[in-house]
DRENLO-512242 format. One record per residue (C-alpha): residue number from 1; x, y, z. Coordinates in steps of 0.02 Angstrom, whole numbers. Layout:
<tordrens>
NUM | X | Y | Z
...
</tordrens>
This chain:
<tordrens>
1 | -1355 | 3110 | -1397
2 | -1426 | 2991 | -1527
3 | -1258 | 2990 | -1616
4 | -1169 | 2954 | -1453
5 | -1283 | 2805 | -1417
6 | -1251 | 2737 | -1592
7 | -1064 | 2744 | -1555
8 | -1068 | 2673 | -1378
9 | -1180 | 2523 | -1405
10 | -1072 | 2438 | -1539
11 | -914 | 2478 | -1440
12 | -984 | 2399 | -1281
13 | -1039 | 2246 | -1378
14 | -864 | 2225 | -1452
15 | -783 | 2234 | -1280
16 | -907 | 2105 | -1213
17 | -868 | 1983 | -1354
18 | -681 | 2006 | -1332
19 | -695 | 1967 | -1147
20 | -789 | 1806 | -1184
21 | -666 | 1743 | -1315
22 | -510 | 1791 | -1216
23 | -516 | 1726 | -1036
24 | -428 | 1825 | -902
25 | -252 | 1771 | -848
26 | -326 | 1698 | -687
27 | -445 | 1587 | -786
28 | -303 | 1526 | -898
29 | -195 | 1484 | -746
30 | -335 | 1379 | -671
31 | -356 | 1280 | -832
32 | -170 | 1244 | -852
33 | -115 | 1080 | -767
34 | 22 | 1094 | -634
35 | 202 | 1073 | -696
36 | 263 | 894 | -701
37 | 426 | 928 | -610
38 | 408 | 827 | -450
39 | 553 | 716 | -392
40 | 455 | 586 | -296
41 | 283 | 562 | -224
42 | 203 | 468 | -82
43 | 46 | 368 | -121
44 | -74 | 317 | 17
45 | -228 | 205 | 4
46 | -374 | 261 | 114
47 | -482 | 111 | 156
48 | -642 | 195 | 215
49 | -649 | 344 | 97
50 | -603 | 235 | -53
51 | -470 | 348 | -126
52 | -284 | 384 | -136
53 | -190 | 530 | -61
54 | -50 | 588 | -176
55 | 84 | 683 | -80
56 | 236 | 779 | -142
57 | 388 | 696 | -65
58 | 483 | 859 | -39
59 | 349 | 980 | 21
60 | 238 | 848 | 105
61 | 86 | 933 | 31
62 | -62 | 832 | -33
63 | -64 | 872 | -219
64 | -212 | 762 | -267
65 | -345 | 646 | -198
66 | -390 | 514 | -327
67 | -544 | 401 | -319
68 | -503 | 215 | -322
69 | -651 | 105 | -275
70 | -711 | 12 | -122
71 | -592 | -28 | 21
72 | -423 | 5 | -61
73 | -288 | -80 | 42
74 | -135 | -167 | -30
75 | -30 | -55 | -143
76 | 122 | -98 | -251
77 | 206 | -21 | -404
78 | 245 | -103 | -570
79 | 432 | -137 | -600
80 | 443 | 14 | -718
81 | 354 | 123 | -587
82 | 233 | 192 | -716
83 | 86 | 100 | -638
84 | 23 | 75 | -462
85 | -86 | -76 | -423
86 | -213 | -67 | -282
87 | -317 | -206 | -203
88 | -503 | -163 | -201
89 | -636 | -259 | -105
90 | -825 | -251 | -89
91 | -825 | -351 | 73
92 | -884 | -247 | 222
93 | -757 | -196 | 353
94 | -754 | -317 | 498
95 | -623 | -345 | 633
96 | -591 | -437 | 797
97 | -731 | -344 | 890
98 | -861 | -348 | 750
99 | -1006 | -472 | 741
100 | -995 | -523 | 558
101 | -1177 | -581 | 558
102 | -1229 | -399 | 574
103 | -1131 | -343 | 421
104 | -1211 | -312 | 250
105 | -1177 | -438 | 110
106 | -1017 | -414 | 10
107 | -1022 | -324 | -156
108 | -922 | -444 | -264
109 | -933 | -327 | -414
110 | -815 | -210 | -322
111 | -677 | -340 | -301
112 | -523 | -319 | -409
113 | -353 | -241 | -433
114 | -359 | -58 | -482
115 | -232 | -5 | -613
116 | -178 | 173 | -572
117 | -84 | 265 | -708
118 | 49 | 375 | -625
119 | 59 | 500 | -770
120 | -130 | 522 | -781
121 | -153 | 512 | -593
122 | -307 | 403 | -606
123 | -372 | 224 | -615
124 | -379 | 170 | -796
125 | -431 | -12 | -776
126 | -485 | -140 | -647
127 | -420 | -318 | -659
128 | -520 | -469 | -604
129 | -433 | -538 | -451
130 | -543 | -668 | -367
131 | -644 | -639 | -209
132 | -597 | -509 | -77
133 | -418 | -467 | -128
134 | -323 | -388 | 16
135 | -140 | -389 | -27
136 | -27 | -449 | -166
137 | 143 | -435 | -250
138 | 198 | -410 | -430
139 | 311 | -529 | -527
140 | 483 | -462 | -570
141 | 443 | -461 | -756
142 | 284 | -361 | -722
143 | 172 | -486 | -809
144 | 83 | -566 | -661
145 | 8 | -518 | -494
146 | -2 | -641 | -348
147 | -154 | -603 | -239
148 | -216 | -663 | -70
149 | -404 | -700 | -75
150 | -447 | -694 | 109
151 | -624 | -764 | 111
152 | -580 | -907 | -9
153 | -418 | -962 | 78
154 | -328 | -951 | -87
155 | -192 | -865 | -184
156 | -229 | -814 | -363
157 | -114 | -778 | -508
158 | -179 | -637 | -618
159 | -120 | -615 | -797
160 | -104 | -426 | -811
161 | -116 | -417 | -1001
162 | -273 | -526 | -1005
163 | -345 | -448 | -848
164 | -405 | -616 | -782
165 | -362 | -746 | -650
166 | -250 | -876 | -732
167 | -238 | -997 | -586
168 | -290 | -1011 | -404
169 | -222 | -1119 | -263
170 | -298 | -1165 | -95
171 | -190 | -1124 | 57
172 | -213 | -1092 | 244
173 | -361 | -994 | 310
174 | -367 | -803 | 299
175 | -218 | -770 | 184
176 | -152 | -592 | 183
177 | 32 | -551 | 161
178 | 111 | -592 | -8
179 | 293 | -574 | -57
180 | 397 | -630 | -206
181 | 568 | -699 | -158
182 | 718 | -593 | -211
183 | 763 | -718 | -348
184 | 585 | -708 | -416
185 | 562 | -897 | -413
186 | 438 | -917 | -269
187 | 295 | -825 | -187
188 | 268 | -831 | 1
189 | 94 | -806 | 73
190 | 43 | -786 | 255
191 | -115 | -867 | 326
192 | -177 | -777 | 482
193 | -292 | -911 | 553
194 | -175 | -1060 | 529
195 | -15 | -965 | 572
196 | 77 | -1030 | 420
197 | 176 | -979 | 266
198 | 132 | -1062 | 102
199 | 266 | -1062 | -34
200 | 204 | -1056 | -213
201 | 310 | -1106 | -362
202 | 225 | -1013 | -505
203 | 324 | -1103 | -641
204 | 280 | -1275 | -572
205 | 103 | -1217 | -534
206 | 93 | -1287 | -359
207 | 119 | -1254 | -173
208 | 288 | -1331 | -133
209 | 298 | -1302 | 54
210 | 196 | -1247 | 205
211 | 271 | -1210 | 376
212 | 224 | -1132 | 543
213 | 284 | -959 | 595
214 | 178 | -895 | 740
215 | 5 | -829 | 777
216 | -80 | -715 | 650
217 | 56 | -679 | 522
218 | 14 | -537 | 401
219 | 173 | -474 | 319
220 | 339 | -539 | 249
221 | 506 | -455 | 212
222 | 664 | -534 | 140
223 | 845 | -484 | 157
224 | 911 | -429 | -14
225 | 1013 | -590 | -35
226 | 860 | -698 | 2
227 | 945 | -793 | 143
228 | 829 | -737 | 282
229 | 650 | -678 | 297
230 | 552 | -589 | 432
231 | 368 | -621 | 467
232 | 260 | -531 | 594
233 | 167 | -633 | 725
234 | 32 | -511 | 778
235 | -44 | -605 | 923
236 | 126 | -657 | 995
237 | 198 | -480 | 998
238 | 348 | -544 | 900
239 | 433 | -544 | 732
240 | 488 | -716 | 671
241 | 659 | -741 | 590
242 | 653 | -875 | 455
243 | 786 | -971 | 360
244 | 719 | -929 | 187
245 | 819 | -1065 | 99
246 | 759 | -1206 | 211
247 | 588 | -1131 | 243
248 | 606 | -1151 | 430
249 | 580 | -1037 | 579
250 | 743 | -991 | 669
251 | 679 | -888 | 816
252 | 552 | -759 | 874
253 | 608 | -582 | 914
254 | 500 | -508 | 1055
255 | 442 | -329 | 1033
256 | 336 | -307 | 1189
257 | 187 | -374 | 1283
258 | 72 | -477 | 1169
259 | -94 | -389 | 1144
260 | -19 | -220 | 1186
261 | 110 | -226 | 1047
262 | 35 | -302 | 890
263 | 165 | -313 | 751
264 | 86 | -282 | 581
265 | 192 | -232 | 431
266 | 377 | -277 | 411
267 | 495 | -187 | 293
268 | 682 | -210 | 263
269 | 795 | -62 | 222
270 | 873 | -58 | 47
271 | 1044 | -109 | 115
272 | 969 | -248 | 220
273 | 1041 | -184 | 384
274 | 877 | -135 | 467
275 | 703 | -205 | 487
276 | 558 | -87 | 522
277 | 398 | -150 | 603
278 | 233 | -61 | 630
279 | 142 | -114 | 788
280 | -41 | -69 | 761
281 | -121 | -39 | 931
282 | 54 | -22 | 1002
283 | 63 | 148 | 914
284 | 248 | 123 | 872
285 | 370 | 84 | 734
286 | 511 | -27 | 795
287 | 685 | -36 | 718
288 | 782 | -200 | 724
289 | 965 | -233 | 681
290 | 965 | -377 | 556
291 | 1139 | -436 | 608
292 | 1108 | -453 | 794
293 | 919 | -467 | 772
294 | 894 | -356 | 923
295 | 781 | -205 | 943
296 | 878 | -43 | 919
297 | 739 | 83 | 949
298 | 553 | 117 | 946
299 | 454 | 274 | 909
300 | 272 | 317 | 940
301 | 206 | 375 | 771
302 | 16 | 381 | 788
303 | -143 | 281 | 814
304 | -136 | 105 | 746
305 | 6 | 121 | 619
306 | -20 | -11 | 486
307 | 65 | 9 | 318
308 | 242 | 79 | 313
309 | 350 | 135 | 168
310 | 522 | 209 | 136
311 | 582 | 357 | 35
312 | 682 | 313 | -123
313 | 846 | 349 | -32
314 | 794 | 244 | 119
315 | 821 | 387 | 241
316 | 640 | 425 | 283
317 | 498 | 313 | 339
318 | 312 | 344 | 316
319 | 178 | 262 | 425
320 | -7 | 256 | 384
321 | -103 | 288 | 545
322 | -281 | 227 | 517
323 | -388 | 298 | 658
324 | -300 | 467 | 660
325 | -313 | 487 | 471
326 | -134 | 544 | 447
327 | 39 | 495 | 387
328 | 190 | 512 | 501
329 | 355 | 560 | 420
330 | 504 | 490 | 517
331 | 685 | 544 | 497
332 | 774 | 378 | 523
333 | 943 | 457 | 563
334 | 872 | 543 | 718
335 | 721 | 427 | 743
336 | 605 | 576 | 758
337 | 441 | 629 | 677
338 | 472 | 779 | 567
339 | 297 | 797 | 494
340 | 119 | 733 | 505
341 | 21 | 741 | 343
342 | -169 | 735 | 344
343 | -242 | 597 | 236
344 | -421 | 544 | 201
345 | -519 | 415 | 300
346 | -422 | 267 | 371
347 | -255 | 265 | 277
348 | -197 | 85 | 253
349 | -51 | 64 | 134
350 | 91 | 180 | 82
351 | 228 | 181 | -50
352 | 348 | 313 | -118
353 | 397 | 324 | -302
354 | 528 | 425 | -392
355 | 476 | 517 | -550
356 | 516 | 396 | -690
</tordrens>
């Protein structure tokens, strides 16, 4: 028996050591990162939970939830699609029915533009962006970001390499929507309170034009040739058609009863033939023919759809439905919802990117 014990104890010890130094196949599989073979992904900013839902564009499964910072809203990719920029704000969430005097003071240290590395799937840097950035656009050369600073009634130009605000310009009250013109020469900015569009010439370093468009504009979309633009007029229940060359309103396109239908985001199809409009409390996404400028269809997609995005082939639309915490996937050929994807708390903005 003594001899048997002398044999068993060393043998057991050897097996124990081997098991520690050589993890089981299950452990190895858990430590190996998932294969990088996705075709395209959908990225959604969640304003209340402060993170991003990363969704596989083919399976519609959430593959990651990445922390971003406070109140992530506006979201746009870099021209090379290797980076996603996200507007972050430390200002407390308000709204039409909120008494702002009851809100806590803003956390200005949380304001900035988050730089999200697509390959690493995480924020790698935060750029200074002025006070309370809400939305923005990226220059065509990828060197600058143009940002609406809502509580300062200003638009700021951020130098991405330096990570600082290069210049800032005063415009109408409560700026929000920002869009670079198709030729890259000008930047249009909406001002909600004044109902205007301000046109910035970045090269000249000045605001070159301001014109009226309707009540509470938030979003801008251009036709690919730059001849026309569409701007939402939230409180009018309309979308405004603009002569983009002259900087002058042509007409308003009614979408429904003002107050019931509240146009929010506008988005033009890649071929320029269709305009898609989210309607907030109207629960719908509306499709407009850009030749006749008449409504073709509408579809109820969820509670308070805000941000909308298109698949890389332009055949599928995604709407971020804030109060219901989900993303609706719409087949544009049939104008039907084919999937609802759960997100985190209060999804705001959405884009889709092909694997670069």
